[in-house]
PDB file as gemmi writes it, atoms N, CA and C in Angstrom:
CRYST1    1.000    1.000    1.000  90.00  90.00  90.00 P 1                      
ATOM      1  N   MET A   1      42.253   4.812 -54.492  1.00  0.00           N  
ATOM      2  CA  MET A   1      42.673   5.956 -53.722  1.00  0.00           C  
ATOM      3  C   MET A   1      43.789   6.690 -54.457  1.00  0.00           C  
ATOM      4  N   LEU A   2      44.740   5.950 -54.995  1.00  0.00           N  
ATOM      5  CA  LEU A   2      45.842   6.572 -55.725  1.00  0.00           C  
ATOM      6  C   LEU A   2      45.338   7.247 -56.995  1.00  0.00           C  
ATOM      7  N   SER A   3      44.416   6.582 -57.696  1.00  0.00           N  
ATOM      8  CA  SER A   3      43.896   7.179 -58.931  1.00  0.00           C  
ATOM      9  C   SER A   3      43.137   8.470 -58.636  1.00  0.00           C  
ATOM     10  N   GLN A   4      42.454   8.522 -57.496  1.00  0.00           N  
ATOM     11  CA  GLN A   4      41.741   9.748 -57.121  1.00  0.00           C  
ATOM     12  C   GLN A   4      42.738  10.871 -56.845  1.00  0.00           C  
ATOM     13  N   LYS A   5      43.830  10.561 -56.160  1.00  0.00           N  
ATOM     14  CA  LYS A   5      44.843  11.583 -55.870  1.00  0.00           C  
ATOM     15  C   LYS A   5      45.507  12.063 -57.154  1.00  0.00           C  
ATOM     16  N   LEU A   6      45.761  11.141 -58.081  1.00  0.00           N  
ATOM     17  CA  LEU A   6      46.338  11.531 -59.368  1.00  0.00           C  
ATOM     18  C   LEU A   6      45.379  12.428 -60.145  1.00  0.00           C  
ATOM     19  N   HIS A   7      44.106  12.067 -60.129  1.00  0.00           N  
ATOM     20  CA  HIS A   7      43.098  12.871 -60.826  1.00  0.00           C  
ATOM     21  C   HIS A   7      43.020  14.273 -60.227  1.00  0.00           C  
ATOM     22  N   GLU A   8      43.008  14.360 -58.899  1.00  0.00           N  
ATOM     23  CA  GLU A   8      42.946  15.667 -58.236  1.00  0.00           C  
ATOM     24  C   GLU A   8      44.177  16.507 -58.561  1.00  0.00           C  
ATOM     25  N   ALA A   9      45.351  15.879 -58.597  1.00  0.00           N  
ATOM     26  CA  ALA A   9      46.579  16.609 -58.930  1.00  0.00           C  
ATOM     27  C   ALA A   9      46.524  17.113 -60.368  1.00  0.00           C  
ATOM     28  N   PHE A  10      46.069  16.260 -61.281  1.00  0.00           N  
ATOM     29  CA  PHE A  10      45.947  16.643 -62.688  1.00  0.00           C  
ATOM     30  C   PHE A  10      44.958  17.790 -62.842  1.00  0.00           C  
ATOM     31  N   LYS A  11      43.798  17.641 -62.198  1.00  0.00           N  
ATOM     32  CA  LYS A  11      42.758  18.665 -62.279  1.00  0.00           C  
ATOM     33  C   LYS A  11      43.261  19.997 -61.718  1.00  0.00           C  
ATOM     34  N   GLY A  12      43.965  19.950 -60.599  1.00  0.00           N  
ATOM     35  CA  GLY A  12      44.506  21.166 -60.001  1.00  0.00           C  
ATOM     36  C   GLY A  12      45.511  21.851 -60.906  1.00  0.00           C  
ATOM     37  N   THR A  13      46.356  21.053 -61.569  1.00  0.00           N  
ATOM     38  CA  THR A  13      47.348  21.612 -62.491  1.00  0.00           C  
ATOM     39  C   THR A  13      46.664  22.280 -63.676  1.00  0.00           C  
ATOM     40  N   VAL A  14      45.691  21.616 -64.251  1.00  0.00           N  
ATOM     41  CA  VAL A  14      44.956  22.180 -65.390  1.00  0.00           C  
ATOM     42  C   VAL A  14      44.259  23.474 -64.981  1.00  0.00           C  
ATOM     43  N   GLU A  15      43.644  23.486 -63.801  1.00  0.00           N  
ATOM     44  CA  GLU A  15      42.954  24.697 -63.338  1.00  0.00           C  
ATOM     45  C   GLU A  15      43.922  25.856 -63.143  1.00  0.00           C  
ATOM     46  N   ARG A  16      45.123  25.555 -62.626  1.00  0.00           N  
ATOM     47  CA  ARG A  16      46.107  26.627 -62.424  1.00  0.00           C  
ATOM     48  C   ARG A  16      46.609  27.178 -63.751  1.00  0.00           C  
ATOM     49  N   ILE A  17      46.754  26.318 -64.746  1.00  0.00           N  
ATOM     50  CA  ILE A  17      47.279  26.746 -66.049  1.00  0.00           C  
ATOM     51  C   ILE A  17      46.217  27.480 -66.858  1.00  0.00           C  
ATOM     52  N   THR A  18      45.024  26.914 -66.927  1.00  0.00           N  
ATOM     53  CA  THR A  18      43.988  27.480 -67.793  1.00  0.00           C  
ATOM     54  C   THR A  18      43.153  28.558 -67.109  1.00  0.00           C  
ATOM     55  N   GLY A  19      42.989  28.479 -65.805  1.00  0.00           N  
ATOM     56  CA  GLY A  19      42.148  29.440 -65.099  1.00  0.00           C  
ATOM     57  C   GLY A  19      40.679  29.169 -65.358  1.00  0.00           C  
ATOM     58  N   PRO A  20      39.821  29.897 -64.667  1.00  0.00           N  
ATOM     59  CA  PRO A  20      38.388  29.676 -64.851  1.00  0.00           C  
ATOM     60  C   PRO A  20      37.906  30.202 -66.199  1.00  0.00           C  
ATOM     61  N   ARG A  21      36.884  29.565 -66.718  1.00  0.00           N  
ATOM     62  CA  ARG A  21      36.307  29.977 -67.998  1.00  0.00           C  
ATOM     63  C   ARG A  21      35.558  31.288 -67.823  1.00  0.00           C  
ATOM     64  N   THR A  22      35.845  32.246 -68.675  1.00  0.00           N  
ATOM     65  CA  THR A  22      35.166  33.545 -68.621  1.00  0.00           C  
ATOM     66  C   THR A  22      34.266  33.771 -69.828  1.00  0.00           C  
ATOM     67  N   ILE A  23      34.484  33.001 -70.880  1.00  0.00           N  
ATOM     68  CA  ILE A  23      33.687  33.125 -72.101  1.00  0.00           C  
ATOM     69  C   ILE A  23      32.823  31.878 -72.241  1.00  0.00           C  
ATOM     70  N   SER A  24      31.570  32.081 -72.576  1.00  0.00           N  
ATOM     71  CA  SER A  24      30.645  30.964 -72.709  1.00  0.00           C  
ATOM     72  C   SER A  24      31.056  30.027 -73.840  1.00  0.00           C  
ATOM     73  N   ALA A  25      30.974  28.740 -73.561  1.00  0.00           N  
ATOM     74  CA  ALA A  25      31.175  27.724 -74.591  1.00  0.00           C  
ATOM     75  C   ALA A  25      30.111  26.642 -74.424  1.00  0.00           C  
ATOM     76  N   PHE A  26      28.967  27.042 -73.883  1.00  0.00           N  
ATOM     77  CA  PHE A  26      27.925  26.064 -73.601  1.00  0.00           C  
ATOM     78  C   PHE A  26      27.407  25.394 -74.865  1.00  0.00           C  
ATOM     79  N   LYS A  27      27.115  26.171 -75.887  1.00  0.00           N  
ATOM     80  CA  LYS A  27      26.573  25.594 -77.124  1.00  0.00           C  
ATOM     81  C   LYS A  27      27.601  24.734 -77.846  1.00  0.00           C  
ATOM     82  N   GLU A  28      28.854  25.146 -77.818  1.00  0.00           N  
ATOM     83  CA  GLU A  28      29.893  24.419 -78.554  1.00  0.00           C  
ATOM     84  C   GLU A  28      30.428  23.212 -77.782  1.00  0.00           C  
ATOM     85  N   LYS A  29      30.671  23.391 -76.473  1.00  0.00           N  
ATOM     86  CA  LYS A  29      31.336  22.342 -75.695  1.00  0.00           C  
ATOM     87  C   LYS A  29      30.525  21.829 -74.510  1.00  0.00           C  
ATOM     88  N   GLY A  30      29.411  22.501 -74.212  1.00  0.00           N  
ATOM     89  CA  GLY A  30      28.592  22.075 -73.083  1.00  0.00           C  
ATOM     90  C   GLY A  30      29.160  22.456 -71.726  1.00  0.00           C  
ATOM     91  N   VAL A  31      30.026  23.471 -71.686  1.00  0.00           N  
ATOM     92  CA  VAL A  31      30.613  23.918 -70.423  1.00  0.00           C  
ATOM     93  C   VAL A  31      30.169  25.344 -70.117  1.00  0.00           C  
ATOM     94  N   LEU A  32      30.039  25.633 -68.827  1.00  0.00           N  
ATOM     95  CA  LEU A  32      29.585  26.946 -68.384  1.00  0.00           C  
ATOM     96  C   LEU A  32      30.755  27.817 -67.962  1.00  0.00           C  
ATOM     97  N   SER A  33      30.604  29.106 -68.166  1.00  0.00           N  
ATOM     98  CA  SER A  33      31.556  30.055 -67.586  1.00  0.00           C  
ATOM     99  C   SER A  33      31.199  30.192 -66.105  1.00  0.00           C  
ATOM    100  N   VAL A  34      32.065  30.822 -65.337  1.00  0.00           N  
ATOM    101  CA  VAL A  34      31.806  31.006 -63.912  1.00  0.00           C  
ATOM    102  C   VAL A  34      30.508  31.777 -63.693  1.00  0.00           C  
ATOM    103  N   SER A  35      30.324  32.862 -64.425  1.00  0.00           N  
ATOM    104  CA  SER A  35      29.103  33.662 -64.240  1.00  0.00           C  
ATOM    105  C   SER A  35      27.855  32.873 -64.644  1.00  0.00           C  
ATOM    106  N   GLU A  36      27.952  32.049 -65.682  1.00  0.00           N  
ATOM    107  CA  GLU A  36      26.815  31.216 -66.087  1.00  0.00           C  
ATOM    108  C   GLU A  36      26.502  30.167 -65.016  1.00  0.00           C  
ATOM    109  N   PHE A  37      27.548  29.602 -64.416  1.00  0.00           N  
ATOM    110  CA  PHE A  37      27.357  28.613 -63.356  1.00  0.00           C  
ATOM    111  C   PHE A  37      26.621  29.227 -62.170  1.00  0.00           C  
ATOM    112  N   VAL A  38      27.047  30.402 -61.747  1.00  0.00           N  
ATOM    113  CA  VAL A  38      26.412  31.073 -60.611  1.00  0.00           C  
ATOM    114  C   VAL A  38      24.972  31.445 -60.957  1.00  0.00           C  
ATOM    115  N   LEU A  39      24.748  31.971 -62.142  1.00  0.00           N  
ATOM    116  CA  LEU A  39      23.398  32.340 -62.570  1.00  0.00           C  
ATOM    117  C   LEU A  39      22.490  31.109 -62.651  1.00  0.00           C  
ATOM    118  N   ALA A  40      22.996  30.026 -63.234  1.00  0.00           N  
ATOM    119  CA  ALA A  40      22.211  28.790 -63.332  1.00  0.00           C  
ATOM    120  C   ALA A  40      21.924  28.221 -61.946  1.00  0.00           C  
ATOM    121  N   GLY A  41      22.908  28.285 -61.065  1.00  0.00           N  
ATOM    122  CA  GLY A  41      22.711  27.807 -59.700  1.00  0.00           C  
ATOM    123  C   GLY A  41      21.679  28.627 -58.953  1.00  0.00           C  
ATOM    124  N   ASP A  42      21.731  29.937 -59.108  1.00  0.00           N  
ATOM    125  CA  ASP A  42      20.731  30.811 -58.482  1.00  0.00           C  
ATOM    126  C   ASP A  42      19.331  30.478 -58.989  1.00  0.00           C  
ATOM    127  N   ASN A  43      19.220  30.220 -60.279  1.00  0.00           N  
ATOM    128  CA  ASN A  43      17.936  29.859 -60.875  1.00  0.00           C  
ATOM    129  C   ASN A  43      17.447  28.522 -60.309  1.00  0.00           C  
ATOM    130  N   LEU A  44      18.339  27.551 -60.222  1.00  0.00           N  
ATOM    131  CA  LEU A  44      17.983  26.240 -59.680  1.00  0.00           C  
ATOM    132  C   LEU A  44      17.505  26.360 -58.235  1.00  0.00           C  
ATOM    133  N   VAL A  45      18.243  27.098 -57.424  1.00  0.00           N  
ATOM    134  CA  VAL A  45      17.895  27.274 -56.010  1.00  0.00           C  
ATOM    135  C   VAL A  45      16.545  27.979 -55.860  1.00  0.00           C  
ATOM    136  N   SER A  46      16.263  28.946 -56.731  1.00  0.00           N  
ATOM    137  CA  SER A  46      14.994  29.673 -56.622  1.00  0.00           C  
ATOM    138  C   SER A  46      13.800  28.819 -57.045  1.00  0.00           C  
ATOM    139  N   LYS A  47      14.012  27.867 -57.937  1.00  0.00           N  
ATOM    140  CA  LYS A  47      12.905  27.057 -58.449  1.00  0.00           C  
ATOM    141  C   LYS A  47      12.753  25.709 -57.748  1.00  0.00           C  
ATOM    142  N   CYS A  48      13.823  25.206 -57.160  1.00  0.00           N  
ATOM    143  CA  CYS A  48      13.799  23.884 -56.525  1.00  0.00           C  
ATOM    144  C   CYS A  48      14.289  24.002 -55.083  1.00  0.00           C  
ATOM    145  N   PRO A  49      13.383  23.968 -54.112  1.00  0.00           N  
ATOM    146  CA  PRO A  49      13.764  24.224 -52.720  1.00  0.00           C  
ATOM    147  C   PRO A  49      14.697  23.183 -52.102  1.00  0.00           C  
ATOM    148  N   THR A  50      14.859  22.036 -52.722  1.00  0.00           N  
ATOM    149  CA  THR A  50      15.784  21.045 -52.154  1.00  0.00           C  
ATOM    150  C   THR A  50      17.237  21.389 -52.453  1.00  0.00           C  
ATOM    151  N   TRP A  51      17.474  22.287 -53.404  1.00  0.00           N  
ATOM    152  CA  TRP A  51      18.835  22.695 -53.768  1.00  0.00           C  
ATOM    153  C   TRP A  51      19.234  23.933 -52.988  1.00  0.00           C  
ATOM    154  N   SER A  52      20.518  23.997 -52.630  1.00  0.00           N  
ATOM    155  CA  SER A  52      21.038  25.189 -51.960  1.00  0.00           C  
ATOM    156  C   SER A  52      22.525  25.333 -52.259  1.00  0.00           C  
ATOM    157  N   TRP A  53      23.003  26.551 -52.106  1.00  0.00           N  
ATOM    158  CA  TRP A  53      24.426  26.840 -52.246  1.00  0.00           C  
ATOM    159  C   TRP A  53      25.119  26.522 -50.927  1.00  0.00           C  
ATOM    160  N   GLU A  54      26.383  26.121 -51.000  1.00  0.00           N  
ATOM    161  CA  GLU A  54      27.197  25.881 -49.813  1.00  0.00           C  
ATOM    162  C   GLU A  54      28.536  26.570 -49.974  1.00  0.00           C  
ATOM    163  N   SER A  55      29.110  26.947 -48.848  1.00  0.00           N  
ATOM    164  CA  SER A  55      30.422  27.605 -48.887  1.00  0.00           C  
ATOM    165  C   SER A  55      31.559  26.597 -48.833  1.00  0.00           C  
ATOM    166  N   GLY A  56      31.327  25.453 -48.233  1.00  0.00           N  
ATOM    167  CA  GLY A  56      32.325  24.394 -48.219  1.00  0.00           C  
ATOM    168  C   GLY A  56      33.516  24.650 -47.316  1.00  0.00           C  
ATOM    169  N   ASP A  57      34.472  23.768 -47.422  1.00  0.00           N  
ATOM    170  CA  ASP A  57      35.712  23.818 -46.650  1.00  0.00           C  
ATOM    171  C   ASP A  57      36.553  24.998 -47.129  1.00  0.00           C  
ATOM    172  N   PRO A  58      36.933  25.901 -46.226  1.00  0.00           N  
ATOM    173  CA  PRO A  58      37.720  27.075 -46.643  1.00  0.00           C  
ATOM    174  C   PRO A  58      39.011  26.727 -47.387  1.00  0.00           C  
ATOM    175  N   SER A  59      39.616  25.592 -47.071  1.00  0.00           N  
ATOM    176  CA  SER A  59      40.868  25.220 -47.742  1.00  0.00           C  
ATOM    177  C   SER A  59      40.655  24.770 -49.184  1.00  0.00           C  
ATOM    178  N   LYS A  60      39.411  24.472 -49.546  1.00  0.00           N  
ATOM    179  CA  LYS A  60      39.120  23.985 -50.900  1.00  0.00           C  
ATOM    180  C   LYS A  60      38.352  24.996 -51.743  1.00  0.00           C  
ATOM    181  N   ARG A  61      38.136  26.178 -51.218  1.00  0.00           N  
ATOM    182  CA  ARG A  61      37.360  27.180 -51.946  1.00  0.00           C  
ATOM    183  C   ARG A  61      38.103  27.676 -53.180  1.00  0.00           C  
ATOM    184  N   LYS A  62      37.334  27.956 -54.205  1.00  0.00           N  
ATOM    185  CA  LYS A  62      37.871  28.529 -55.436  1.00  0.00           C  
ATOM    186  C   LYS A  62      37.730  30.044 -55.353  1.00  0.00           C  
ATOM    187  N   PRO A  63      38.814  30.773 -55.574  1.00  0.00           N  
ATOM    188  CA  PRO A  63      38.766  32.227 -55.410  1.00  0.00           C  
ATOM    189  C   PRO A  63      37.881  32.940 -56.429  1.00  0.00           C  
ATOM    190  N   TYR A  64      37.596  32.298 -57.551  1.00  0.00           N  
ATOM    191  CA  TYR A  64      36.791  32.934 -58.588  1.00  0.00           C  
ATOM    192  C   TYR A  64      35.290  32.759 -58.367  1.00  0.00           C  
ATOM    193  N   LEU A  65      34.895  31.962 -57.355  1.00  0.00           N  
ATOM    194  CA  LEU A  65      33.482  31.803 -57.016  1.00  0.00           C  
ATOM    195  C   LEU A  65      33.170  32.599 -55.757  1.00  0.00           C  
ATOM    196  N   PRO A  66      31.938  33.105 -55.633  1.00  0.00           N  
ATOM    197  CA  PRO A  66      31.564  33.793 -54.394  1.00  0.00           C  
ATOM    198  C   PRO A  66      31.754  32.852 -53.197  1.00  0.00           C  
ATOM    199  N   LEU A  67      32.166  33.398 -52.061  1.00  0.00           N  
ATOM    200  CA  LEU A  67      32.450  32.569 -50.884  1.00  0.00           C  
ATOM    201  C   LEU A  67      31.263  31.711 -50.465  1.00  0.00           C  
ATOM    202  N   ASP A  68      30.054  32.240 -50.610  1.00  0.00           N  
ATOM    203  CA  ASP A  68      28.868  31.500 -50.191  1.00  0.00           C  
ATOM    204  C   ASP A  68      28.252  30.668 -51.317  1.00  0.00           C  
ATOM    205  N   LYS A  69      28.925  30.600 -52.461  1.00  0.00           N  
ATOM    206  CA  LYS A  69      28.408  29.844 -53.610  1.00  0.00           C  
ATOM    207  C   LYS A  69      29.524  29.003 -54.234  1.00  0.00           C  
ATOM    208  N   GLN A  70      30.113  28.143 -53.436  1.00  0.00           N  
ATOM    209  CA  GLN A  70      31.203  27.310 -53.914  1.00  0.00           C  
ATOM    210  C   GLN A  70      30.694  26.055 -54.622  1.00  0.00           C  
ATOM    211  N   PHE A  71      29.587  25.514 -54.132  1.00  0.00           N  
ATOM    212  CA  PHE A  71      28.999  24.356 -54.807  1.00  0.00           C  
ATOM    213  C   PHE A  71      27.522  24.252 -54.466  1.00  0.00           C  
ATOM    214  N   LEU A  72      26.814  23.458 -55.266  1.00  0.00           N  
ATOM    215  CA  LEU A  72      25.387  23.223 -55.066  1.00  0.00           C  
ATOM    216  C   LEU A  72      25.193  21.850 -54.438  1.00  0.00           C  
ATOM    217  N   ILE A  73      24.202  21.770 -53.554  1.00  0.00           N  
ATOM    218  CA  ILE A  73      23.898  20.494 -52.914  1.00  0.00           C  
ATOM    219  C   ILE A  73      22.384  20.354 -52.816  1.00  0.00           C  
ATOM    220  N   THR A  74      21.904  19.130 -52.890  1.00  0.00           N  
ATOM    221  CA  THR A  74      20.479  18.885 -52.719  1.00  0.00           C  
ATOM    222  C   THR A  74      20.283  18.025 -51.479  1.00  0.00           C  
ATOM    223  N   ARG A  75      19.248  18.354 -50.721  1.00  0.00           N  
ATOM    224  CA  ARG A  75      18.955  17.637 -49.476  1.00  0.00           C  
ATOM    225  C   ARG A  75      17.458  17.360 -49.395  1.00  0.00           C  
ATOM    226  N   ASN A  76      17.144  16.358 -48.591  1.00  0.00           N  
ATOM    227  CA  ASN A  76      15.745  16.018 -48.300  1.00  0.00           C  
ATOM    228  C   ASN A  76      14.933  15.753 -49.561  1.00  0.00           C  
ATOM    229  N   VAL A  77      15.540  15.055 -50.488  1.00  0.00           N  
ATOM    230  CA  VAL A  77      14.826  14.675 -51.705  1.00  0.00           C  
ATOM    231  C   VAL A  77      14.034  13.412 -51.386  1.00  0.00           C  
ATOM    232  N   PRO A  78      12.731  13.454 -51.551  1.00  0.00           N  
ATOM    233  CA  PRO A  78      11.938  12.276 -51.210  1.00  0.00           C  
ATOM    234  C   PRO A  78      12.245  11.107 -52.143  1.00  0.00           C  
ATOM    235  N   CYS A  79      12.311   9.949 -51.552  1.00  0.00           N  
ATOM    236  CA  CYS A  79      12.553   8.727 -52.320  1.00  0.00           C  
ATOM    237  C   CYS A  79      11.310   7.864 -52.203  1.00  0.00           C  
ATOM    238  N   LEU A  80      10.753   7.477 -53.321  1.00  0.00           N  
ATOM    239  CA  LEU A  80       9.532   6.679 -53.294  1.00  0.00           C  
ATOM    240  C   LEU A  80       9.795   5.240 -52.875  1.00  0.00           C  
ATOM    241  N   ARG A  81      11.027   4.815 -53.022  1.00  0.00           N  
ATOM    242  CA  ARG A  81      11.364   3.439 -52.672  1.00  0.00           C  
ATOM    243  C   ARG A  81      12.625   3.461 -51.818  1.00  0.00           C  
ATOM    244  N   ARG A  82      12.487   3.258 -50.554  1.00  0.00           N  
ATOM    245  CA  ARG A  82      13.597   3.333 -49.617  1.00  0.00           C  
ATOM    246  C   ARG A  82      14.473   2.081 -49.678  1.00  0.00           C  
ATOM    247  N   ALA A  83      15.695   2.241 -49.259  1.00  0.00           N  
ATOM    248  CA  ALA A  83      16.658   1.144 -49.270  1.00  0.00           C  
ATOM    249  C   ALA A  83      16.171  -0.027 -48.429  1.00  0.00           C  
ATOM    250  N   ALA A  84      15.471   0.253 -47.334  1.00  0.00           N  
ATOM    251  CA  ALA A  84      14.978  -0.825 -46.477  1.00  0.00           C  
ATOM    252  C   ALA A  84      14.021  -1.736 -47.241  1.00  0.00           C  
ATOM    253  N   SER A  85      13.153  -1.160 -48.065  1.00  0.00           N  
ATOM    254  CA  SER A  85      12.214  -1.991 -48.814  1.00  0.00           C  
ATOM    255  C   SER A  85      12.940  -2.818 -49.867  1.00  0.00           C  
ATOM    256  N   VAL A  86      14.001  -2.271 -50.434  1.00  0.00           N  
ATOM    257  CA  VAL A  86      14.796  -3.026 -51.400  1.00  0.00           C  
ATOM    258  C   VAL A  86      15.473  -4.194 -50.694  1.00  0.00           C  
ATOM    259  N   ALA A  87      16.008  -3.951 -49.506  1.00  0.00           N  
ATOM    260  CA  ALA A  87      16.661  -5.016 -48.738  1.00  0.00           C  
ATOM    261  C   ALA A  87      15.659  -6.099 -48.358  1.00  0.00           C  
ATOM    262  N   GLU A  88      14.442  -5.697 -47.973  1.00  0.00           N  
ATOM    263  CA  GLU A  88      13.404  -6.670 -47.630  1.00  0.00           C  
ATOM    264  C   GLU A  88      13.064  -7.551 -48.829  1.00  0.00           C  
ATOM    265  N   GLU A  89      12.934  -6.962 -49.996  1.00  0.00           N  
ATOM    266  CA  GLU A  89      12.639  -7.731 -51.203  1.00  0.00           C  
ATOM    267  C   GLU A  89      13.774  -8.695 -51.525  1.00  0.00           C  
ATOM    268  N   TYR A  90      14.996  -8.247 -51.323  1.00  0.00           N  
ATOM    269  CA  TYR A  90      16.173  -9.079 -51.580  1.00  0.00           C  
ATOM    270  C   TYR A  90      16.168 -10.292 -50.651  1.00  0.00           C  
ATOM    271  N   GLU A  91      15.899 -10.055 -49.374  1.00  0.00           N  
ATOM    272  CA  GLU A  91      15.848 -11.149 -48.407  1.00  0.00           C  
ATOM    273  C   GLU A  91      14.683 -12.087 -48.716  1.00  0.00           C  
ATOM    274  N   ALA A  92      13.529 -11.535 -49.080  1.00  0.00           N  
ATOM    275  CA  ALA A  92      12.356 -12.346 -49.401  1.00  0.00           C  
ATOM    276  C   ALA A  92      12.609 -13.235 -50.614  1.00  0.00           C  
ATOM    277  N   ALA A  93      13.477 -12.792 -51.501  1.00  0.00           N  
ATOM    278  CA  ALA A  93      13.794 -13.572 -52.696  1.00  0.00           C  
ATOM    279  C   ALA A  93      14.908 -14.577 -52.420  1.00  0.00           C  
ATOM    280  N   GLY A  94      15.268 -14.726 -51.149  1.00  0.00           N  
ATOM    281  CA  GLY A  94      16.313 -15.685 -50.803  1.00  0.00           C  
ATOM    282  C   GLY A  94      17.703 -15.164 -51.117  1.00  0.00           C  
ATOM    283  N   GLY A  95      17.862 -13.871 -51.155  1.00  0.00           N  
ATOM    284  CA  GLY A  95      19.179 -13.291 -51.410  1.00  0.00           C  
ATOM    285  C   GLY A  95      19.566 -13.308 -52.871  1.00  0.00           C  
ATOM    286  N   GLU A  96      18.577 -13.474 -53.739  1.00  0.00           N  
ATOM    287  CA  GLU A  96      18.860 -13.485 -55.174  1.00  0.00           C  
ATOM    288  C   GLU A  96      18.165 -12.305 -55.843  1.00  0.00           C  
ATOM    289  N   VAL A  97      18.785 -11.806 -56.886  1.00  0.00           N  
ATOM    290  CA  VAL A  97      18.178 -10.735 -57.660  1.00  0.00           C  
ATOM    291  C   VAL A  97      17.246 -11.367 -58.672  1.00  0.00           C  
ATOM    292  N   LEU A  98      15.987 -10.935 -58.663  1.00  0.00           N  
ATOM    293  CA  LEU A  98      15.008 -11.471 -59.599  1.00  0.00           C  
ATOM    294  C   LEU A  98      14.903 -10.570 -60.813  1.00  0.00           C  
ATOM    295  N   VAL A  99      14.871 -11.176 -61.978  1.00  0.00           N  
ATOM    296  CA  VAL A  99      14.742 -10.415 -63.214  1.00  0.00           C  
ATOM    297  C   VAL A  99      13.357 -10.660 -63.775  1.00  0.00           C  
ATOM    298  N   ASP A 100      12.619  -9.597 -64.003  1.00  0.00           N  
ATOM    299  CA  ASP A 100      11.272  -9.673 -64.547  1.00  0.00           C  
ATOM    300  C   ASP A 100      11.361  -9.425 -66.044  1.00  0.00           C  
ATOM    301  N   ASP A 101      11.289 -10.491 -66.830  1.00  0.00           N  
ATOM    302  CA  ASP A 101      11.447 -10.356 -68.274  1.00  0.00           C  
ATOM    303  C   ASP A 101      10.150 -10.011 -68.997  1.00  0.00           C  
ATOM    304  N   GLU A 102       9.015 -10.103 -68.317  1.00  0.00           N  
ATOM    305  CA  GLU A 102       7.749  -9.829 -68.986  1.00  0.00           C  
ATOM    306  C   GLU A 102       7.647  -8.392 -69.475  1.00  0.00           C  
ATOM    307  N   ASP A 103       7.961  -7.460 -68.616  1.00  0.00           N  
ATOM    308  CA  ASP A 103       7.828  -6.049 -68.971  1.00  0.00           C  
ATOM    309  C   ASP A 103       9.149  -5.424 -69.386  1.00  0.00           C  
ATOM    310  N   ASN A 104      10.215  -6.184 -69.329  1.00  0.00           N  
ATOM    311  CA  ASN A 104      11.560  -5.681 -69.626  1.00  0.00           C  
ATOM    312  C   ASN A 104      11.950  -4.493 -68.754  1.00  0.00           C  
ATOM    313  N   ASP A 105      11.358  -4.423 -67.556  1.00  0.00           N  
ATOM    314  CA  ASP A 105      11.759  -3.347 -66.657  1.00  0.00           C  
ATOM    315  C   ASP A 105      12.337  -3.883 -65.353  1.00  0.00           C  
ATOM    316  N   GLY A 106      12.579  -5.173 -65.296  1.00  0.00           N  
ATOM    317  CA  GLY A 106      13.175  -5.766 -64.100  1.00  0.00           C  
ATOM    318  C   GLY A 106      14.673  -5.606 -64.097  1.00  0.00           C  
ATOM    319  N   TRP A 107      15.270  -5.916 -62.957  1.00  0.00           N  
ATOM    320  CA  TRP A 107      16.721  -5.765 -62.832  1.00  0.00           C  
ATOM    321  C   TRP A 107      17.361  -7.110 -62.708  1.00  0.00           C  
TER     322      TRP A 107                                                      
END                                                                             
């Protein structure tokens, strides 16, 4: 909990000093400018219906992002293997994790 608060304080200080990125550095550093982030998010939302923009908590909004595009979230993503089935397998194995070495794809 303390490390998270320290990280948030550090991140907030850096953001206040440096400000949002306005020039692209994607090829050099792998980071997006604000306009690239919004454009990429719009593209993602248009192509993948599980993704959407959110406005978030007003106290945490960034002034350089549109009010209705503060962050991206994905919902209702189908899972082929639900947690309940994993729990059932765990119980069936006597509470032990089984490793399948034949195919090297076991856990």
